[in-house]
Every structure is written in structure tokens, then in C-alpha cells.
C-alpha positions as CSV (number, residue, x, y, z in Angstrom):
1,M,12.5,14.4,7.8
2,P,13.1,14.2,4.1
3,I,11.8,11.0,2.5
4,L,13.1,9.8,-0.9
5,L,10.9,7.4,-2.8
6,R,12.5,5.0,-5.3
7,R,10.9,2.6,-7.7
8,D,12.3,-0.6,-6.6
9,D,12.9,-4.0,-8.2
10,L,12.9,-5.8,-4.8
11,T,16.3,-7.5,-5.4
12,S,18.2,-6.0,-2.4
13,S,18.3,-8.0,0.8
14,E,17.3,-4.9,2.8
15,V,14.1,-4.4,0.8
16,Q,13.3,-8.2,0.9
17,A,13.7,-8.1,4.7
18,L,11.2,-5.2,4.9
19,V,8.7,-7.2,2.8
20,A,9.3,-10.2,5.1
21,E,8.7,-7.9,8.1
22,H,5.4,-6.7,6.5
23,L,4.2,-10.3,5.8
24,A,5.1,-11.3,9.4
25,G,3.2,-8.3,10.7
26,M,0.1,-9.2,8.6
27,R,0.3,-12.8,9.6
28,G,0.6,-11.8,13.3
29,N,-2.5,-9.7,13.2
30,S,-4.8,-11.7,10.9
31,P,-5.8,-15.4,11.0
32,V,-4.4,-17.9,8.6
33,G,-6.1,-17.7,5.3
34,H,-7.1,-14.1,5.8
35,V,-3.8,-12.4,4.8
36,H,-3.7,-10.8,1.3
37,A,-0.3,-9.2,1.5
38,L,2.0,-10.1,-1.4
39,A,5.3,-11.9,-1.3
40,I,8.4,-10.8,-3.2
41,E,7.6,-12.7,-6.4
42,S,4.0,-11.4,-6.6
43,L,5.3,-7.8,-6.0
44,Q,7.7,-8.2,-9.0
45,A,4.8,-9.3,-11.3
46,P,3.8,-7.2,-14.3
47,G,1.1,-4.7,-13.4
48,I,2.7,-3.9,-10.0
49,T,4.9,-0.9,-9.2
50,F,6.8,-1.0,-5.9
51,W,8.4,1.9,-4.1
52,S,10.9,1.8,-1.2
53,A,11.1,4.9,1.0
54,W,14.4,6.1,2.4
55,S,15.5,8.8,4.8
56,D,19.2,9.6,5.4
57,G,20.2,6.4,3.6
58,L,18.0,4.3,5.8
59,L,15.1,2.2,4.5
60,C,12.0,3.4,6.3
61,G,9.0,2.0,4.4
62,C,7.4,0.8,1.2
63,G,4.3,0.6,-0.8
64,A,3.0,-0.6,-4.1
65,L,0.3,0.1,-6.8
66,K,-1.4,-2.8,-8.5
67,S,-3.2,-2.2,-11.7
68,L,-6.7,-3.7,-11.5
69,S,-7.9,-2.3,-14.9
70,G,-7.3,0.6,-17.2
71,S,-9.3,2.8,-14.8
72,A,-8.5,1.4,-11.3
73,G,-5.6,0.5,-9.1
74,E,-5.1,-1.0,-5.7
75,V,-2.8,0.1,-2.9
76,K,-0.6,-2.9,-1.7
77,S,2.2,-3.5,0.8
78,M,2.1,-0.3,2.7
79,R,4.6,-0.6,5.5
80,T,6.5,1.8,7.7
81,R,9.4,0.5,9.8
82,T,8.8,0.9,13.5
83,A,11.6,3.4,14.1
84,F,10.0,5.7,11.5
85,L,6.3,5.6,12.7
86,R,4.5,8.9,12.9
87,R,7.1,10.7,10.8
88,G,5.3,11.0,7.5
89,V,6.6,7.8,5.7
90,G,3.2,6.3,5.1
91,Q,1.9,9.7,3.9
92,A,4.8,10.1,1.5
93,V,4.3,6.6,0.1
94,L,0.6,7.0,-0.3
95,N,1.1,10.4,-2.0
96,E,3.3,8.7,-4.6
97,I,0.9,5.9,-5.1
98,T,-2.0,8.3,-5.6
99,R,0.0,10.6,-7.9
100,T,1.0,7.7,-10.1
101,A,-2.6,6.3,-10.2
102,Q,-3.8,9.7,-11.2
103,E,-1.0,10.0,-13.8
104,R,-2.1,6.7,-15.3
105,G,-5.7,8.0,-15.6
106,Y,-7.2,5.8,-13.0
107,S,-10.6,7.0,-11.7
108,H,-10.5,4.9,-8.5
109,L,-7.9,3.7,-6.1
110,Y,-8.9,0.7,-3.9
111,L,-7.5,-1.1,-0.9
112,E,-8.1,-4.1,1.3
113,T,-6.7,-4.2,4.8
114,G,-7.2,-5.9,8.1
115,T,-9.4,-5.1,11.1
116,G,-8.6,-4.6,14.8
117,S,-6.5,-2.2,16.7
118,A,-3.3,-3.1,14.8
119,F,-4.8,-1.5,11.7
120,D,-6.3,1.6,13.3
121,A,-3.4,3.9,12.2
122,A,-3.7,2.7,8.6
123,H,-7.5,3.2,8.6
124,A,-6.9,6.8,9.9
125,L,-4.3,7.5,7.3
126,Y,-6.6,6.3,4.5
127,L,-9.6,8.2,5.8
128,R,-7.6,11.4,6.1
129,N,-6.6,11.0,2.5
130,G,-10.1,10.8,1.1
131,F,-10.7,7.0,1.1
132,E,-14.1,5.8,2.0
133,W,-15.4,2.5,3.2
134,C,-16.8,0.3,0.4
135,G,-17.6,-3.3,-0.3
136,P,-15.3,-6.0,-1.7
137,F,-13.8,-5.5,-5.1
138,G,-12.0,-7.8,-7.5
139,D,-11.7,-11.4,-6.1
140,Y,-11.8,-10.4,-2.5
141,I,-14.5,-11.8,-0.1
142,A,-15.6,-9.8,2.9
143,T,-14.9,-11.5,6.3
144,D,-14.7,-10.3,9.9
145,F,-11.0,-9.8,9.3
146,N,-10.9,-7.4,6.4
147,V,-12.3,-4.1,5.3
148,F,-12.3,-2.3,1.9
149,M,-11.8,1.3,1.0
150,V,-12.0,3.3,-2.2
151,K,-10.9,6.8,-3.3
152,A,-12.3,8.6,-6.4
153,L,-9.5,10.3,-8.2
154,P,-9.9,13.5,-10.2
155,A,-9.1,13.4,-13.9
156,S,-5.4,14.0,-14.5
157,S,-4.5,17.3,-16.0
158,A,-1.5,15.7,-17.7
159,A,-3.8,13.8,-20.1
């Protein structure tokens, strides 16, 4: 299944619906006050790059990269639509986020995600891609409802 990734400004109703789906999913699997997923306005902020993923003209997923500093970024808003699960969408989005982070010269890529069985597939994806468990970063606080991961990035050959 070919997947086309586009940098997206989040202005289309279709992409906005996917972000709303993502937020609803996070809220449905984590207690109130423990969801750190970003709403549309936050995803449009400077320092965040958002991609939509498409296959045969259908929106199938999304993801974002948030700049934490000149040397680190954070994976945000990774979501695959249910009809496209286990078809490589998450991997394609993560590949683009990682490629862009490396192109920017980041040495580390971090993420915060939930706990429990609803997040098992995401944990497996990140572990397969070289992420390792770590402690909280930035302003995050560890709870029973979140985990943290980091991936060391090789120096970019484009620099």
C-alpha cells in the first residue's frame, strides 16, 4: 500500500476530524488530566511540523514533530485510522518524523504516551524503531498513566 506523506496546515475538515478522533481515543484510554495530546491550535503552533498520511486519496493517519530544543524533538499526535491499522501507516509517519529530526540535526527524539493494552501496538512500534524507555523529559511528570521513550539519532550526513 503506497503511503504519501504531506506537511499539513490542519485546515481541512478531514484532517481536523482525524485529530478529533485522536483526541477522543486518548481521552477514552487515559483518565482526565492525563492526556497530553495536542488540539488543532497547538499543532499549528510554531515549532511543530504536522504530517497527514494518504493512501489512494484516503486520509489514513498523521503525526507531528515538536521542537524541544536545537538538539531534541518530540513525537506527537501519531494516529492511524482503524481501517488502515497494521498496513504500515504508523511506520511511514514515524520514518518521516525521524528523517526530519535527523535532518534538523537533533541528537535525540523523545515521546510520551499512555499505558495499558490500548497502547501496546504503539509501544511495540517505537521499540522496533530503536526507542528505549526513559524517564520524564520537559515539563512532563511520570504517573501510572504514562511512559516515556527516547531514541538517540545518528549525526546527519547532510550537515
